[in-house]
C-alpha positions in Angstrom: 167.6 49.6 132.1 164.8 48.8 129.4 161.6 49.5 130.4 157.8 48.3 128.4 155.4 51.4 128.2 152.2 49.9 127.6 149.3 51.9 126.6 145.7 51.8 125.1 145.8 50.0 121.6 143.9 53.1 120.3 147.2 55.4 122.0 148.0 56.7 117.5 144.6 56.6 116.3 142.6 58.2 118.6 145.6 60.7 120.4 145.0 62.5 123.3 146.6 63.5 126.6 148.0 60.2 127.1 149.7 60.0 123.8 151.6 63.0 124.7 152.6 61.9 127.9 153.6 58.7 127.2 155.4 59.5 123.9 157.3 62.5 125.5 158.3 59.9 128.9 160.2 57.4 126.3 161.7 60.0 124.6 163.1 61.7 127.5 163.9 58.8 129.6 166.5 57.9 126.4 168.1 61.2 127.3 168.6 59.5 130.8 170.2 56.5 129.4 166.3 54.2 129.5 165.9 51.6 127.0 162.0 52.9 126.8 159.6 51.9 124.5 156.3 52.3 124.0 154.0 49.6 123.1 150.4 48.7 122.7 148.0 46.7 124.8 147.5 44.5 121.6 150.6 44.3 120.8 152.3 40.9 121.6 155.0 41.6 124.3 158.4 39.6 125.0 158.3 40.5 128.3 161.8 39.1 128.8 163.5 41.9 127.5 162.6 44.4 130.2 162.9 45.0 133.6 159.6 46.5 134.6 156.7 47.5 132.8 155.2 51.0 132.7 151.2 51.0 132.3 148.9 54.6 131.9 145.3 55.4 132.6 143.9 52.8 135.5 140.4 53.2 133.9 141.2 50.8 131.3 142.2 48.0 134.1 141.5 44.8 131.7 145.1 45.8 130.0 147.0 46.1 132.5 145.9 42.5 134.6 146.3 40.5 131.2 149.7 42.0 130.9 151.2 42.4 134.3 150.1 38.7 135.0 151.8 37.0 131.8 154.8 39.3 132.4 155.4 38.8 136.2 158.3 41.8 136.7 157.3 44.5 138.4 155.6 47.3 137.2 154.2 51.0 137.7 151.0 53.2 136.7 150.8 56.1 135.4 147.0 56.1 136.6 145.4 59.2 134.8 142.4 58.7 136.8 139.6 60.7 134.5 136.1 61.2 136.5 133.5 61.2 133.7 130.8 60.4 136.4 129.5 63.9 136.2 129.3 64.3 132.3 128.6 60.0 132.2 125.4 60.8 135.0 123.9 64.3 134.1 125.0 65.9 130.4 125.0 62.3 128.5 121.7 62.0 126.0 119.7 58.9 124.2 120.4 55.9 126.1 123.7 57.2 127.3 121.2 59.3 129.8 120.5 55.4 131.6 124.3 56.1 133.1 122.3 58.6 135.6 121.5 55.8 137.5 124.4 53.6 138.0 127.8 54.1 140.1 130.7 55.1 138.3 132.2 52.0 137.8 129.6 50.0 136.5 129.5 53.1 133.6 133.3 52.3 132.9 132.9 48.4 132.3 129.9 48.9 130.2 132.0 51.1 128.0 134.7 49.1 127.9 132.4 45.9 127.2 130.8 48.0 124.4 134.2 49.2 122.7 135.2 45.5 123.1 131.7 44.2 121.3 131.6 46.6 118.6 135.4 46.5 117.7 136.3 49.8 118.4 139.1 48.6 121.3 141.2 45.5 122.3 140.2 43.7 125.5 143.3 42.0 126.6 142.0 40.5 129.6 139.0 38.0 130.1 138.7 38.1 133.6 137.9 41.4 133.3 134.3 40.5 132.3 133.5 38.6 135.6 136.1 40.8 138.1 134.3 43.9 136.7 135.9 47.6 136.8 136.4 48.3 140.6 137.4 44.5 141.4 140.1 44.9 138.7 141.2 48.3 139.8 141.9 47.2 143.7 144.1 44.1 142.2 146.5 46.4 139.7 146.6 48.8 143.1 147.2 45.6 145.0 150.3 44.1 143.0 152.0 47.1 141.6 155.3 48.3 142.7 154.0 51.8 142.6 151.8 54.2 140.8 152.6 58.0 139.2 149.7 60.0 139.8 149.9 63.4 138.0 149.1 65.3 141.1 148.9 65.0 144.8 145.0 65.6 144.2 144.7 62.8 141.5 145.9 60.3 144.2 143.8 61.6 146.5 140.4 61.0 144.7 142.3 57.5 143.9 142.7 56.0 146.9 139.4 57.7 148.2 137.9 55.6 145.2 140.1 52.8 145.6 141.0 52.5 149.1 144.8 50.6 149.3 148.0 50.5 150.1 150.4 51.2 147.5 153.5 52.9 147.0 153.4 56.3 145.1 155.1 59.5 143.6 154.0 61.9 142.2 154.5 62.6 138.4 153.7 66.0 136.7 152.5 66.4 133.4 154.6 68.7 131.1 155.7 70.8 128.0 158.7 70.5 125.6 159.9 74.3 126.3 162.2 73.8 122.7 159.1 73.3 121.0 156.7 75.9 123.4 159.2 78.6 123.0 157.1 82.2 123.3 158.1 85.0 121.2 157.3 87.9 123.2 157.8 90.2 119.7 154.5 88.7 118.3 151.5 90.5 118.9 148.5 88.4 120.7 145.2 88.4 119.1 142.7 89.0 122.4 140.0 88.3 120.5 140.9 85.0 119.6 140.3 81.8 121.6 141.8 78.8 121.5 140.5 74.8 122.6 142.7 72.6 121.6 141.3 69.2 122.8 139.3 66.2 121.2 135.8 66.7 120.6 133.5 64.9 122.7 131.0 65.6 125.5 133.6 65.4 128.5 135.5 68.7 127.0 132.5 70.5 127.0 132.6 72.0 123.7 128.5 72.5 123.3 129.1 74.7 125.9 131.9 76.8 125.2 130.1 77.2 121.5 126.6 78.5 123.4 128.8 80.7 125.7 130.8 82.4 122.4 128.4 82.2 119.9 127.7 85.7 118.2 130.9 87.5 120.3 133.8 89.8 119.2 135.7 86.3 119.8 137.4 84.3 117.5 136.8 80.5 118.5 139.1 77.9 117.0 138.2 74.4 117.8 140.9 72.2 117.0 141.0 68.8 117.3 139.2 64.9 116.1 136.1 64.1 117.4 136.0 60.6 119.4 134.9 57.6 117.0 132.1 57.0 119.6 130.6 60.6 119.3 129.7 61.3 115.8 126.2 62.8 117.1 128.1 65.1 119.6 130.1 66.7 117.1 127.2 67.3 114.5 125.3 69.3 117.5 128.6 71.0 117.8 128.7 72.3 114.0 125.2 72.7 113.6 124.6 75.0 116.4 128.3 77.6 115.6 127.8 80.9 114.6 130.0 82.4 112.2 132.3 83.3 114.7 133.7 79.6 115.4 136.0 77.2 113.2 136.6 74.0 113.5 140.1 72.7 112.2 141.3 68.7 112.2 143.7 67.6 115.0 147.1 69.1 114.4 150.9 67.6 115.6 152.4 69.2 118.0 154.8 71.5 115.9 151.7 73.0 114.1 150.0 74.2 117.0 152.6 76.3 118.0 151.5 79.2 115.3 148.4 79.0 116.6 149.3 79.1 120.6 151.6 82.2 119.5 148.8 84.2 118.1 145.9 83.4 120.7 145.2 85.5 123.7 142.9 83.0 125.6 143.1 79.5 126.1 140.3 77.4 127.3 139.5 74.1 128.1 135.9 73.9 130.1 135.9 70.7 130.4 133.8 68.3 133.4 137.0 67.1 134.5 140.4 67.2 134.1 143.6 66.0 135.8 145.5 68.3 134.2 145.0 69.7 130.7 148.1 69.4 128.6 146.9 72.0 126.0 146.8 74.7 129.2 150.0 74.0 130.0 151.3 74.2 126.2 149.8 77.0 125.7 150.3 78.8 128.9 154.1 78.2 128.2 153.3 80.3 125.1 151.8 83.3 126.9 148.5 82.8 126.5 146.1 83.4 129.5 144.0 80.6 130.6 140.7 79.8 131.1 139.6 76.3 132.7 137.3 74.3 134.3 136.7 74.3 138.3 136.4 70.5 138.4 139.8 68.1 138.9 143.1 68.6 139.6 143.9 72.0 137.5 144.2 74.1 140.3 146.9 72.3 141.8 148.8 73.4 138.4 147.4 76.6 137.9 146.4 77.7 141.4 145.5 81.5 141.0 147.2 82.4 137.8 143.8 80.9 135.2 140.3 82.2 135.3 138.0 79.6 136.0 134.4 79.0 135.0 131.5 76.2 135.8 131.2 73.9 132.3 127.2 73.8 133.2 127.2 77.6 132.5 127.9 78.9 129.6 127.3 82.9 131.1 130.5 81.2 133.5 132.7 80.3 130.1 132.1 83.6 128.4 132.5 85.7 131.7 136.1 83.8 132.5 136.6 84.1 128.8 135.8 88.0 128.4 138.0 89.0 132.0 140.8 86.2 130.7 141.0 88.3 127.4 141.4 91.7 129.2 143.5 90.6 131.6 147.1 92.0 131.1 149.6 89.2 131.0 152.2 88.1 133.2 155.0 85.8 132.9 154.7 84.2 136.3 152.5 81.0 135.5 154.9 80.7 132.2 158.3 80.2 134.6 156.3 78.2 137.0 155.7 75.4 134.0 158.9 75.9 132.7 160.8 75.4 136.2 158.5 72.3 137.6 156.5 70.8 134.8 158.8 69.9 131.9 158.8 66.6 130.2 162.8 66.4 131.2 161.4 67.1 135.1 158.9 64.3 134.5 161.7 61.6 133.1 164.2 62.5 136.0 161.1 61.6 138.1 160.0 59.0 137.0 163.7 57.6 136.3 164.1 58.0 140.3 161.2 55.6 140.4 162.1 53.0 138.4 165.4 53.1 140.7 164.1 52.6 143.6 161.4 50.0 142.6 164.7 48.0 140.9 166.6 48.4 144.3 164.1 46.3 146.3 163.5 43.5 144.0 
């Protein structure tokens, strides 16, 4: 079996959770005997070499429209349906404040067109220009052999926004347990708080800084800022007190030592489908503080501490509670059992087999 995994053109130059998901999925599929190759949306692809296509990010439908039509092959989509609307509508500043008057599909359309016109991203399908965001996504769902959401919650959100008859299989996100291998003999620093995420508005580092400024906590923000969010990054740097430290993006191998030492990891985002760094941190024995918005409860249930991203006081209170609560192995054991890339690859492979058996 040969599969082309096709992701956004900026997958490597602006790394995010989808970067890890695509690369790890391909790597683990190869262990199962699948020839899985990660391609970028702006690559020239010889479709005849592949049995099916596997796309990532349904909120970037132009890429999927172009390659799916040109290939004429069955395809699946790892939807990764991030909802930017609350941040876009209520928390953007400057010209972005105009988004508060627009529906979410219109906002995504404008952002896609702006990235293309400014030369920051590739627009594969010109038909997207007149079809728009919603019609493009509906067409993709109508023609997909299957979609692969990261949770049942994500699937339900997708169907609410884009009602369509389409087969689906939940493929949870995961970790690499060989890499994120907790050493219980190393003492945790309960005053050390990590936030491993790209620095951008939806990840809400600004309110996190406001919450932890001049407290007993040492906050380490690990990640580069998004290319179009320089002003947001500058504002974060400007207001940060001496107990806040900024560290550029690190490869996963380098993150292990930070996860091992930190007592708490936090993602106070305006929305998360999962939060890969939360899974990684929990596997490394950190107590978690996470947003109450998105699909996080399906993964973390009552094992995490939830905060309201709009309220710095709520963020601080959750961090305080997480830092003083005795760590349990329950969440780490659950992750090692259910949320690994090997498990994700097995479910993905089963989806491929089901599709090809029906063609």
